[in-house]
C-alpha positions as CSV (number, residue, x, y, z in Angstrom):
1,M,94.6,37.2,27.8
2,L,92.9,38.6,31.0
3,P,89.6,37.2,32.0
4,A,86.6,39.4,31.5
5,N,86.4,40.5,35.2
6,G,90.1,41.4,35.0
7,L,89.5,43.7,32.0
8,K,86.6,45.3,33.9
9,S,88.8,46.0,37.0
10,Q,91.6,47.5,34.8
11,F,89.0,49.8,33.1
12,Q,87.6,51.0,36.4
13,M,91.2,51.7,37.8
14,Q,92.0,53.8,34.7
15,K,88.7,55.7,35.1
16,V,89.6,56.5,38.8
17,L,93.1,57.6,37.7
18,F,91.6,59.9,35.0
19,L,89.2,61.5,37.4
20,L,92.1,62.1,39.9
21,L,94.0,63.8,37.2
22,V,91.0,66.0,36.3
23,F,90.6,67.1,39.9
24,A,94.3,67.8,40.2
25,F,94.3,70.2,37.2
26,T,91.0,72.0,37.9
27,D,90.2,74.5,40.6
28,C,88.5,72.3,43.1
29,K,89.7,74.2,46.2
30,P,87.0,75.3,48.6
31,K,85.8,78.9,48.1
32,Q,87.7,81.6,50.1
33,E,84.7,82.3,52.3
34,D,84.7,78.6,53.3
35,E,88.3,78.8,54.6
36,M,88.8,79.2,58.3
37,Q,89.6,82.9,59.1
38,V,92.3,83.5,61.7
39,P,91.4,86.5,63.7
40,V,94.0,89.1,64.4
41,P,94.6,89.0,68.2
42,V,93.5,92.0,70.1
43,L,96.2,92.6,72.7
44,P,95.8,94.8,75.8
45,V,97.8,97.8,74.8
46,Q,96.5,100.0,71.9
47,V,99.2,102.0,70.0
48,S,98.2,104.8,67.6
49,T,101.0,106.5,65.6
50,T,101.6,109.4,63.2
51,S,104.9,109.8,61.5
52,A,106.6,113.0,60.2
53,N,106.8,111.5,56.7
54,G,103.0,111.5,56.6
55,V,102.8,107.8,55.7
56,N,101.3,106.6,59.0
57,L,98.4,108.8,60.1
58,L,96.8,107.6,63.3
59,Y,97.9,104.1,62.4
60,T,96.5,101.8,65.2
61,K,97.7,98.3,66.4
62,T,97.7,96.4,69.7
63,I,100.7,95.0,71.5
64,D,101.1,92.9,74.6
65,F,102.6,93.6,78.1
66,S,106.1,92.3,78.6
67,D,107.3,89.9,81.3
68,G,109.7,92.6,82.5
69,K,112.2,95.3,81.5
70,D,114.6,95.0,78.5
71,D,117.9,96.4,79.9
72,R,119.1,97.4,76.5
73,F,116.5,100.2,76.3
74,P,115.7,103.4,78.3
75,L,112.8,103.5,80.7
76,I,109.8,105.8,80.9
77,Q,108.5,105.4,84.4
78,I,104.9,106.5,85.1
79,D,104.4,107.5,88.7
80,T,100.8,106.5,89.8
81,A,101.3,108.4,93.1
82,Q,101.8,111.7,91.3
83,Y,98.7,113.4,90.0
84,F,98.6,117.0,88.6
85,Q,96.0,119.1,86.7
86,T,92.7,117.9,85.4
87,V,92.3,118.2,81.6
88,D,89.5,120.4,80.1
89,G,90.1,119.5,76.5
90,F,92.0,119.7,73.2
91,G,90.9,121.5,70.0
92,Y,91.1,124.5,67.8
93,T,89.9,128.1,67.2
94,L,86.7,128.0,65.2
95,T,87.4,131.4,63.4
96,G,84.7,133.2,61.5
97,G,86.5,132.2,58.3
98,S,86.5,128.5,59.4
99,A,82.8,128.7,60.1
100,F,82.1,130.4,56.7
101,L,83.9,127.6,54.8
102,L,82.1,124.9,56.8
103,H,78.8,126.5,56.2
104,Q,79.4,126.6,52.4
105,M,79.9,122.8,52.3
106,G,77.2,120.5,51.2
107,A,75.1,119.4,54.3
108,T,76.1,115.7,53.9
109,E,79.8,116.4,53.5
110,R,79.8,119.0,56.4
111,A,78.0,116.5,58.7
112,A,80.6,113.8,58.0
113,L,83.5,116.3,58.6
114,L,82.1,117.6,61.8
115,Q,81.6,114.0,63.0
116,D,85.3,113.4,62.2
117,F,86.2,116.3,64.5
118,F,83.7,116.2,67.3
119,G,82.0,112.8,67.3
120,K,82.6,109.5,69.0
121,N,82.8,107.3,66.0
122,P,85.8,105.1,65.3
123,N,87.2,107.7,62.9
124,S,86.3,110.6,65.1
125,I,89.0,112.4,67.1
126,G,86.8,113.7,69.9
127,V,87.7,117.4,70.0
128,S,86.5,118.7,73.3
129,Y,87.4,122.4,73.5
130,L,86.9,125.3,71.0
131,R,87.9,129.0,71.0
132,I,85.9,131.5,69.1
133,S,86.4,135.3,68.6
134,V,84.2,138.0,70.1
135,G,83.5,139.9,66.8
136,A,86.0,139.4,64.0
137,S,89.5,137.9,64.3
138,D,92.0,138.4,61.5
139,L,90.7,135.2,60.0
140,D,87.4,136.7,59.1
141,A,86.8,138.1,55.6
142,E,86.2,141.6,57.1
143,V,86.5,143.5,60.4
144,F,83.3,143.8,62.5
145,S,82.1,144.2,66.0
146,Y,78.6,143.8,67.5
147,D,78.1,147.6,67.7
148,D,79.6,149.2,64.6
149,L,78.6,152.8,64.0
150,P,79.3,155.5,61.5
151,S,82.5,157.5,62.3
152,G,81.9,160.1,65.0
153,Q,79.0,158.3,66.6
154,T,79.0,156.5,70.0
155,D,76.6,154.1,71.8
156,A,77.4,154.3,75.5
157,N,74.2,152.4,76.4
158,L,74.8,149.7,73.7
159,L,71.4,150.2,72.2
160,H,72.6,149.0,68.8
161,F,74.3,145.8,70.1
162,N,73.5,142.7,68.1
163,L,75.3,139.5,67.1
164,S,75.6,140.7,63.6
165,K,77.5,138.5,61.3
166,D,77.9,135.7,63.8
167,T,74.3,134.7,63.1
168,L,75.2,134.0,59.4
169,H,77.8,131.2,59.8
170,L,79.4,130.9,63.2
171,I,76.3,130.3,65.3
172,P,74.7,127.8,62.9
173,I,78.0,125.8,62.9
174,L,78.3,125.9,66.7
175,K,74.7,124.6,66.9
176,E,75.6,121.7,64.7
177,I,78.7,120.9,66.7
178,L,76.8,121.1,70.0
179,A,74.3,118.6,68.6
180,I,77.2,116.2,68.2
181,N,78.9,117.0,71.5
182,P,76.7,118.9,73.9
183,K,79.5,118.9,76.5
184,I,82.1,120.7,74.4
185,K,83.6,123.7,76.2
186,I,84.0,127.1,74.4
187,M,86.2,130.0,75.1
188,A,85.7,133.5,73.5
189,S,88.4,136.1,72.9
190,P,88.1,139.6,71.4
191,W,90.6,140.9,68.9
192,S,89.2,144.5,69.2
193,P,86.3,146.4,70.7
194,P,84.2,148.6,68.5
195,K,86.3,151.3,66.9
196,W,84.4,154.1,68.7
197,M,85.5,152.7,72.1
198,K,89.2,153.1,71.2
199,T,91.6,156.0,71.5
200,N,92.6,155.9,67.8
201,N,89.2,155.1,66.3
202,S,90.7,152.3,64.3
203,S,90.4,148.5,64.2
204,I,94.2,148.2,64.4
205,G,96.0,148.9,67.7
206,G,95.0,151.8,70.0
207,N,93.8,151.5,73.7
208,L,90.4,151.2,75.2
209,K,89.2,154.6,76.3
210,P,89.3,154.7,80.1
211,E,85.8,156.4,80.3
212,L,84.4,153.4,78.4
213,Y,85.7,150.6,80.5
214,G,82.3,150.2,82.1
215,T,80.6,150.2,78.7
216,Y,83.0,147.6,77.3
217,A,82.2,145.4,80.4
218,G,78.6,145.7,79.5
219,Y,79.4,144.7,76.0
220,F,80.8,141.4,77.3
221,V,77.7,140.8,79.4
222,K,75.4,141.4,76.4
223,Y,77.6,139.1,74.3
224,I,77.5,136.2,76.8
225,L,73.7,136.5,77.4
226,A,73.0,136.8,73.6
227,M,75.1,133.6,73.0
228,Q,73.2,131.9,75.8
229,A,69.9,132.9,74.1
230,N,71.2,131.0,71.0
231,G,71.9,127.9,73.1
232,I,75.6,128.5,73.4
233,T,77.2,128.6,76.9
234,L,80.6,130.1,77.1
235,D,83.1,128.4,79.5
236,A,85.5,131.3,79.6
237,I,86.4,134.6,78.0
238,T,89.7,136.5,77.8
239,P,89.5,140.3,78.0
240,Q,91.9,140.6,75.0
241,N,93.7,138.4,72.4
242,E,97.4,139.2,72.4
243,P,97.2,142.5,74.3
244,Q,100.8,143.4,73.5
245,H,100.5,142.9,69.7
246,G,98.9,146.1,68.2
247,G,99.8,145.5,64.6
248,N,97.2,142.9,63.7
249,N,93.9,143.7,62.1
250,P,91.9,143.8,64.3
251,S,93.8,144.3,67.6
252,L,94.0,146.3,70.8
253,V,96.9,147.2,73.1
254,M,96.2,146.6,76.8
255,S,98.9,146.8,79.5
256,F,98.8,144.7,82.6
257,I,97.8,147.8,84.6
258,Q,94.9,148.4,82.2
259,Q,93.8,144.8,82.2
260,A,93.9,144.6,86.0
261,D,91.9,147.9,86.2
262,F,89.3,146.6,83.7
263,I,88.8,143.3,85.5
264,K,88.7,144.5,89.1
265,N,86.7,147.6,88.6
266,H,84.4,146.8,85.7
267,L,84.3,143.3,84.1
268,G,84.4,141.2,87.3
269,P,81.7,143.3,89.1
270,A,79.6,143.3,85.9
271,F,79.7,139.5,85.7
272,Q,78.9,139.3,89.3
273,A,75.9,141.6,89.1
274,A,74.6,139.7,86.1
275,G,75.1,136.3,87.7
276,I,77.4,135.2,84.9
277,A,79.5,132.1,85.6
278,T,81.7,132.4,82.6
279,K,85.4,132.4,83.7
280,I,87.7,135.3,83.2
281,V,91.1,134.2,81.8
282,I,93.9,136.8,81.5
283,W,96.9,137.5,79.2
284,D,96.1,135.2,76.1
285,H,99.5,136.0,74.6
286,N,103.1,134.6,74.4
287,C,105.3,132.7,76.8
288,D,107.9,135.5,76.8
289,N,106.2,137.7,79.4
290,P,104.9,135.7,82.4
291,A,105.4,138.8,84.5
292,Y,102.2,140.3,82.9
293,P,99.7,137.7,84.3
294,I,101.6,137.4,87.5
295,A,101.3,141.1,88.1
296,I,97.5,140.9,87.6
297,L,97.2,137.9,89.9
298,D,99.3,139.7,92.5
299,D,96.6,142.4,92.5
300,N,94.4,141.5,95.5
301,A,91.4,143.2,94.0
302,A,91.7,141.6,90.6
303,N,92.7,138.2,91.7
304,P,89.3,136.9,92.9
305,F,87.7,137.6,89.5
306,V,90.4,135.7,87.6
307,A,90.1,131.9,86.9
308,G,93.4,131.5,85.1
309,T,96.0,132.5,82.4
310,A,96.1,131.7,78.7
311,F,99.2,131.4,76.6
312,H,100.5,131.3,73.0
313,L,104.0,130.3,72.0
314,Y,105.2,132.6,69.3
315,G,107.8,133.8,71.7
316,G,109.4,132.5,74.9
317,D,109.5,129.0,76.3
318,V,106.6,126.8,77.4
319,S,108.1,126.5,80.8
320,A,106.6,130.1,81.5
321,L,103.3,128.3,82.3
322,S,104.9,126.7,85.3
323,Q,106.3,130.0,86.4
324,V,102.8,131.4,86.6
325,H,101.6,128.2,88.2
326,D,104.3,128.3,90.9
327,A,103.4,131.9,91.6
328,H,99.6,131.2,91.8
329,P,99.0,127.5,92.0
330,D,95.3,128.0,92.7
331,K,94.7,129.4,89.2
332,A,94.2,127.4,86.0
333,L,96.4,127.5,82.9
334,Y,95.3,127.4,79.3
335,F,97.2,127.1,76.0
336,T,94.9,128.8,73.4
337,E,96.7,129.2,70.1
338,Q,99.6,128.0,67.9
339,W,99.5,128.2,64.1
340,T,100.9,125.9,61.4
341,G,102.0,127.8,58.4
342,S,102.2,127.4,54.7
343,N,106.0,127.8,54.8
344,S,106.7,124.7,57.0
345,T,106.5,121.0,56.4
346,F,104.1,118.3,57.8
347,G,107.0,116.7,59.7
348,E,108.5,120.0,61.1
349,N,105.1,120.9,62.5
350,L,104.2,117.5,63.8
351,K,107.4,117.2,65.9
352,W,107.5,120.8,67.2
353,H,103.8,121.0,68.1
354,L,103.7,117.5,69.7
355,K,106.7,118.4,71.8
356,N,105.5,121.9,72.8
357,V,101.8,122.3,72.3
358,I,100.7,118.9,73.5
359,I,103.4,117.4,75.7
360,G,105.0,120.7,76.8
361,T,101.9,122.5,77.8
362,M,100.5,119.6,79.7
363,R,103.7,119.0,81.5
364,N,103.6,122.7,82.5
365,W,100.1,122.5,84.1
366,S,97.9,123.5,81.2
367,R,94.3,122.2,81.2
368,V,93.7,123.0,77.5
369,A,95.8,122.7,74.4
370,L,94.5,124.4,71.2
371,E,95.8,124.7,67.7
372,W,94.9,127.9,65.7
373,N,92.4,127.9,62.9
374,L,90.2,124.9,62.2
375,A,89.9,125.5,58.4
376,N,91.2,127.6,55.5
377,D,90.6,127.5,51.7
378,P,93.4,126.6,49.2
379,N,94.5,130.2,49.1
380,F,94.7,130.5,52.9
381,E,91.7,132.6,53.0
382,P,89.5,134.2,54.3
383,H,91.4,136.8,56.3
384,T,91.0,140.5,57.0
385,P,93.2,143.1,55.1
386,G,96.5,142.7,56.9
387,G,95.4,139.4,58.6
388,C,97.4,136.2,58.5
389,T,98.0,135.1,54.9
390,Q,99.9,131.8,55.7
391,C,97.7,130.2,58.5
392,R,97.1,126.6,57.5
393,G,93.9,125.2,59.1
394,A,93.4,121.6,60.4
395,V,91.5,121.1,57.2
396,T,91.6,122.8,53.8
397,I,88.1,123.2,52.4
398,E,87.4,123.7,48.7
399,G,83.7,123.7,48.0
400,S,82.5,120.5,49.7
401,K,85.9,118.8,49.6
402,A,88.0,118.8,52.8
403,I,91.7,117.8,53.1
404,K,93.0,117.1,56.6
405,N,96.3,118.8,57.4
406,V,98.9,118.3,60.1
407,S,97.2,120.0,63.0
408,F,94.3,117.6,62.6
409,Y,96.7,114.8,63.6
410,I,98.6,116.9,66.2
411,I,95.4,117.4,68.2
412,A,94.1,113.9,67.4
413,Q,97.0,112.2,69.1
414,A,95.7,113.6,72.3
415,S,92.0,114.4,71.9
416,K,91.0,111.0,70.6
417,F,92.5,109.3,73.7
418,V,92.5,111.9,76.5
419,P,88.9,113.0,77.3
420,P,87.9,115.8,79.6
421,G,88.3,114.9,83.2
422,S,91.5,113.0,82.6
423,V,94.3,113.8,85.1
424,R,97.9,114.1,84.3
425,M,100.2,111.7,86.0
426,G,104.0,111.9,86.7
427,S,106.4,110.5,84.2
428,N,110.2,111.0,83.6
429,V,111.5,112.3,80.4
430,Q,114.1,110.3,78.5
431,T,116.5,111.8,76.0
432,E,114.8,112.1,72.6
433,L,111.6,110.7,74.1
434,P,109.4,113.7,75.3
435,N,106.2,112.2,76.9
436,V,103.2,112.9,79.1
437,A,100.9,110.5,80.9
438,F,97.2,110.6,81.9
439,H,94.7,108.7,83.9
440,T,91.2,108.8,82.2
441,P,87.8,108.9,83.9
442,E,87.3,105.4,82.5
443,G,90.3,104.2,84.5
444,K,92.7,103.9,81.5
445,T,96.3,105.0,81.3
446,V,97.4,107.0,78.3
447,L,101.0,107.8,77.5
448,I,101.9,110.1,74.5
449,V,105.5,109.7,73.4
450,L,107.4,111.5,70.7
451,N,110.5,109.9,69.1
452,E,112.5,112.9,68.1
453,N,115.4,110.8,66.7
454,V,115.5,110.1,62.9
455,N,116.0,106.4,63.7
456,L,113.8,103.7,65.3
457,K,113.9,103.9,69.1
458,S,112.9,101.2,71.5
459,F,112.1,101.8,75.2
460,N,110.5,100.4,78.3
461,I,107.3,101.7,79.9
462,S,106.7,100.9,83.5
463,V,103.5,101.6,85.5
464,G,101.8,99.9,88.4
465,G,103.9,96.7,88.2
466,K,103.2,96.3,84.5
467,W,105.9,96.5,81.8
468,I,105.6,97.4,78.1
469,V,108.6,97.1,75.7
470,A,107.8,99.4,72.8
471,S,109.3,100.9,69.7
472,L,108.6,104.0,67.6
473,Q,109.9,104.7,64.1
474,G,112.0,107.8,63.8
475,E,110.2,111.2,64.0
476,T,107.0,109.5,65.1
477,V,104.5,110.2,67.8
478,G,102.8,107.3,69.6
479,T,99.8,107.3,71.9
480,F,99.7,104.2,74.1
481,V,96.4,103.3,75.8
482,W,95.8,100.4,78.3
């Protein structure tokens, strides 16, 4: 028999063992918030990617510099001694139809969407350049100008000029955008003058009547001053959208001889007399006819009034921009339109547009890269009778709901990281790795790289004595910032 104190010690030991078992089988772990959180390291190189399969959309991570080159992989060499053109911006055409759809949204939803496009928030993409139409484009619900008259009437003194339907949706939306980004630049392009100014008295095709060249120049002056009165300053205008495409509704045909005549004898002097600083940008059509703008720039009387040339890429090759630059290196270049259609896939558009509209235009001296319409509804409306029925906007708007489409991400891969004032730097092109590099006003280096291959591709980046060893999944674009 144990002594009394021995029994007491045995009982206490059993009690301790029991309590240990209770703690072992009950949740006595510290609460999650009490656990030490290990922060994800923020490394010096930011990488944002979008993939053709639509899974990664502006997916962002950080990576570190490397100690040196990995000889297994190709090299993208950024040349810090080579500087080219200064960037004015990236963006879209804010068509009348886009403005209408935005204006029909609820105020809260619209404000959030406009912040996504034009703001500086973490989720914003920093769009910095817009194109609008002078009067209707084919993505308005109806054709109109600022001086529409009954058939047979004319208005040589433009007494009936007014901003008409632009005051309903376009101007209010522009004011909301300017409140978010007061520095955004805006270009305006006409699809057609008023019908009474045209040889065929139709919104489709025809030429500008020679005797009304001066009147039409006055029309531009009135337009620019009226927009200024609404607080909207225009960075540039083009005399005509797609002057060699007379089948759109609306449209106008204008030869290079006619455009040179209009500029040197009417539009340029009218701007000069009115003290208008808005730039005159010629052509505004495809890359298959660089001879058209070169012929105007070769005209010694027209040349001083012209600031640059605008291009689309529904025909020809993007290298046409460099042909015009080489002929007249003192003039700016702009890329002002490329559509994404309902009959093509997210991946097809992402790859082609990044290669041509973003990387291609910038490597060929463009200061601006714009996609086509900012918004459409689920039925690809509104549009004029005969206007584009397949143009997919950067967003599809249904009521107050907005779904972002591929051109949102095409522009975002540049606009979010390459602000106005950035300067393109030299960089070599590796097989299956189209790329373009920039130096930003904040002193950062930005490199946009497209992996055209279907498989993952690794590569080296070298700049200023620093090395980055990077990889991109197949059919993926990456924007590297450091």
